[in-house]
C-alpha positions as CSV (number, residue, x, y, z in Angstrom):
1,M,-22.6,-21.1,-13.3
2,T,-23.0,-19.0,-10.2
3,V,-21.0,-15.9,-9.2
4,Y,-18.7,-17.8,-6.8
5,Y,-17.9,-20.6,-9.4
6,T,-17.3,-18.0,-12.1
7,L,-15.0,-16.3,-9.7
8,T,-13.2,-19.7,-8.9
9,F,-12.8,-20.4,-12.7
10,M,-11.2,-16.9,-13.2
11,L,-9.0,-17.7,-10.2
12,L,-8.0,-21.0,-12.0
13,A,-7.3,-19.3,-15.2
14,A,-5.0,-16.9,-13.2
15,E,-3.1,-19.5,-11.6
16,M,-2.7,-21.5,-14.9
17,V,-1.3,-18.3,-16.5
18,T,0.9,-17.7,-13.4
19,F,2.3,-21.2,-13.4
20,C,3.2,-21.0,-17.2
21,V,5.0,-17.5,-16.5
22,L,7.0,-19.2,-13.6
23,V,8.0,-22.1,-15.5
24,A,8.8,-20.3,-18.8
25,P,12.4,-20.3,-19.9
26,L,13.1,-16.8,-19.0
27,P,16.5,-15.2,-18.9
28,H,18.2,-15.5,-15.4
29,I,18.2,-11.7,-14.8
30,V,14.5,-11.4,-15.8
31,R,13.7,-14.4,-13.5
32,K,15.6,-13.0,-10.6
33,K,14.1,-9.7,-10.7
34,L,10.4,-11.2,-11.2
35,F,11.0,-13.5,-8.1
36,H,12.5,-10.7,-6.1
37,F,9.4,-8.6,-6.9
38,L,7.0,-11.3,-6.0
39,S,8.8,-12.2,-2.9
40,E,9.6,-8.7,-1.5
41,S,6.7,-6.4,-2.7
42,P,4.3,-5.5,-0.1
43,I,1.5,-5.1,-2.7
44,I,2.1,-8.9,-3.6
45,A,2.1,-9.8,0.1
46,K,-1.3,-8.3,0.6
47,L,-2.6,-9.8,-2.5
48,A,-1.4,-13.2,-1.4
49,Y,-3.1,-13.1,1.9
50,G,-6.5,-12.1,0.2
51,V,-5.9,-15.1,-2.1
52,K,-5.4,-17.5,0.8
53,I,-8.8,-16.5,2.2
54,A,-10.2,-17.0,-1.1
55,F,-8.8,-20.5,-1.0
56,I,-10.4,-21.0,2.3
57,F,-13.8,-20.4,0.8
58,I,-13.0,-22.5,-2.4
59,A,-12.1,-25.4,-0.3
60,I,-15.6,-25.2,1.5
61,L,-17.0,-25.1,-1.9
62,F,-15.2,-28.2,-2.7
63,V,-16.5,-30.0,0.2
64,D,-20.1,-28.9,-0.6
65,A,-19.4,-29.9,-4.4
66,V,-18.2,-33.3,-3.2
67,Q,-21.2,-33.9,-1.1
68,R,-23.4,-32.7,-3.8
69,M,-22.1,-35.1,-6.4
70,W,-22.5,-37.9,-4.3
71,R,-26.1,-36.9,-3.4
72,V,-26.8,-36.6,-7.2
73,T,-25.1,-39.7,-8.2
74,A,-27.1,-41.7,-5.5
75,E,-30.4,-40.1,-6.8
76,A,-29.5,-40.8,-10.3
77,D,-28.9,-44.4,-9.4
78,L,-32.1,-44.4,-7.7
79,A,-34.1,-43.0,-10.6
80,K,-32.5,-45.5,-13.0
81,S,-33.7,-48.4,-10.9
82,S,-37.3,-47.1,-10.7
83,G,-39.8,-45.9,-13.4
84,S,-39.8,-45.7,-17.1
85,G,-41.5,-43.7,-19.7
86,A,-41.6,-40.1,-21.2
87,Q,-41.4,-38.7,-17.6
88,D,-38.5,-40.8,-16.8
89,V,-36.8,-39.7,-19.9
90,R,-37.1,-36.0,-19.0
91,A,-36.3,-36.8,-15.3
92,E,-33.2,-38.7,-16.4
93,T,-32.2,-35.7,-18.5
94,N,-32.7,-33.3,-15.5
95,M,-30.8,-35.7,-13.4
96,A,-27.8,-36.0,-16.0
97,A,-27.7,-32.0,-16.0
98,R,-27.4,-31.9,-12.2
99,K,-24.8,-34.7,-12.0
100,F,-22.8,-32.8,-14.7
101,Y,-23.0,-29.7,-13.0
102,A,-22.1,-31.3,-9.6
103,Q,-19.1,-33.0,-11.2
104,R,-18.0,-29.6,-13.0
105,N,-18.1,-27.8,-9.7
106,T,-16.1,-30.7,-7.9
107,Y,-13.4,-30.7,-10.6
108,L,-13.3,-27.0,-10.8
109,T,-12.6,-26.4,-7.2
110,G,-10.5,-29.5,-6.8
111,F,-8.2,-28.5,-9.5
112,C,-8.1,-24.9,-8.2
113,L,-7.0,-26.2,-4.9
114,F,-4.7,-28.6,-6.5
115,L,-3.0,-26.0,-8.7
116,S,-2.7,-23.6,-5.8
117,L,-0.6,-26.1,-4.0
118,V,1.5,-26.8,-6.8
119,L,1.9,-23.1,-7.7
120,T,3.2,-22.3,-4.1
121,R,5.4,-25.2,-3.9
122,T,6.9,-24.4,-7.5
123,F,7.4,-20.9,-6.5
124,Y,9.4,-21.5,-3.4
125,I,11.5,-24.1,-5.2
126,L,12.4,-21.7,-7.9
127,L,13.1,-18.9,-5.3
128,D,15.4,-21.4,-3.4
129,L,17.1,-22.1,-6.8
130,I,17.6,-18.4,-7.5
131,H,19.1,-17.8,-4.0
132,T,21.3,-20.8,-4.4
133,Q,22.4,-19.5,-7.7
134,E,23.2,-16.1,-6.3
135,E,25.2,-17.7,-3.3
136,Y,27.0,-19.8,-5.8
137,A,28.0,-16.8,-7.9
138,K,29.2,-14.8,-4.9
139,L,31.2,-17.8,-3.8
140,K,32.7,-18.3,-7.2
141,N,33.4,-14.4,-7.4
142,E,35.1,-14.7,-3.9
143,V,37.2,-17.7,-5.0
144,R,38.3,-15.9,-8.1
145,H,39.2,-12.9,-6.1
146,Y,41.3,-15.0,-3.8
147,V,43.0,-16.9,-6.5
148,L,44.0,-13.4,-8.2
149,F,45.0,-12.1,-4.9
150,E,47.2,-15.1,-4.2
151,Q,48.6,-14.9,-7.7
152,S,49.3,-11.1,-7.2
153,Q,50.9,-11.9,-3.9
154,S,53.3,-14.7,-5.4
155,L,54.2,-12.2,-8.1
156,T,55.1,-9.4,-5.6
157,K,57.0,-12.0,-3.5
158,R,59.0,-13.2,-6.8
159,K,59.7,-9.6,-7.9
160,S,60.6,-8.3,-4.5
161,G,62.2,-11.4,-2.9
162,K,63.6,-13.6,-5.6
163,S,65.2,-10.9,-7.7
164,P,67.6,-9.6,-4.9
165,K,68.4,-13.0,-4.2
166,G,69.4,-13.5,-7.7
167,D,71.6,-10.2,-7.6
168,Q,73.0,-11.5,-4.4
169,A,74.0,-14.8,-5.8
170,K,75.5,-13.0,-8.9
171,Q,77.6,-10.7,-6.5
172,I,78.6,-13.7,-4.5
173,E,79.6,-15.5,-7.8
174,D,81.6,-12.4,-8.8
175,L,83.3,-12.0,-5.4
176,K,84.3,-15.7,-5.7
177,R,85.7,-15.3,-9.1
178,Q,87.7,-12.2,-7.9
179,L,89.0,-13.8,-4.8
180,A,90.0,-16.9,-7.0
181,A,91.6,-14.6,-9.3
182,A,93.5,-12.6,-6.4
183,E,94.7,-16.2,-5.0
184,E,96.0,-17.3,-8.3
185,K,97.9,-13.8,-8.6
186,A,99.2,-14.3,-5.1
187,K,100.4,-17.8,-6.0
188,D,102.1,-16.6,-9.1
189,Y,103.6,-13.8,-7.1
190,D,105.2,-15.9,-4.6
191,I,106.4,-18.2,-7.3
192,V,107.9,-15.4,-8.9
193,K,109.5,-14.2,-5.7
194,K,110.9,-17.4,-5.0
195,Q,112.2,-17.7,-8.5
196,A,113.8,-14.3,-7.8
197,Q,115.3,-15.3,-4.7
198,Q,116.6,-18.5,-6.2
199,N,118.2,-16.6,-9.0
200,A,119.6,-14.0,-6.7
201,K,121.3,-16.6,-4.6
202,E,122.4,-18.4,-7.6
203,Y,123.7,-14.8,-8.9
204,D,125.6,-14.3,-5.7
205,R,127.1,-17.8,-5.8
206,L,128.3,-17.3,-9.4
207,A,129.5,-14.0,-8.7
208,T,131.6,-15.2,-5.6
209,E,133.1,-17.8,-7.6
210,F,133.8,-15.7,-10.5
211,N,135.1,-13.1,-8.2
212,A,137.4,-15.8,-6.6
213,K,138.6,-17.1,-10.0
214,T,139.4,-13.8,-11.5
215,G,141.2,-12.7,-8.3
216,N,143.6,-15.8,-8.5
217,M,144.3,-15.2,-12.1
218,S,145.1,-11.5,-11.5
219,N,147.5,-12.8,-8.6
220,K,149.2,-15.2,-10.9
221,R,149.8,-12.4,-13.5
222,K,151.3,-10.3,-11.0
223,D,153.6,-13.1,-9.9
């Protein structure tokens, strides 16, 4: 295998390892740090730029490998249709080897390109998922803080607003009771006053009658 196909195979192996790392069940914190490093590191950005250039050459190798595979397949079909004997067996073996190498190079470059597309798409999907989870966590924290703030506000309103109202209600009830008691006392006083006036009138009347009778009896004794 030539040097460029060896490098292509090494790149394919690196893509397979990277894909396994990306889809591995890592903890959320580790995955977030890893993806932030891969998406924000300038070194990774330069490396990704060089890999993109390498994929352009791999695409050219893929096209060349496909054309060579078609040509070798056509030559193999032509060789099978013509000739026989020992030379034909050696030629057929050589042709099978060429066909195998052409197919190998085609599959190698094709899978390398295909896995690069899958790897890129998977990376950006997982990166969007991490950003979405971060936004969700932020919104969840904001909602929780808002709920706690509303609860604290309601508690402060209860402590500052409703308790004085309760005290005022108690004071009003006490004042009403005192007013009712005072009114009852006033009524009792009026009743006692009326009774005293009536008793005084009755006493005056009885005293007048008594004086009148006693005065007449004393006059009769004098006579």
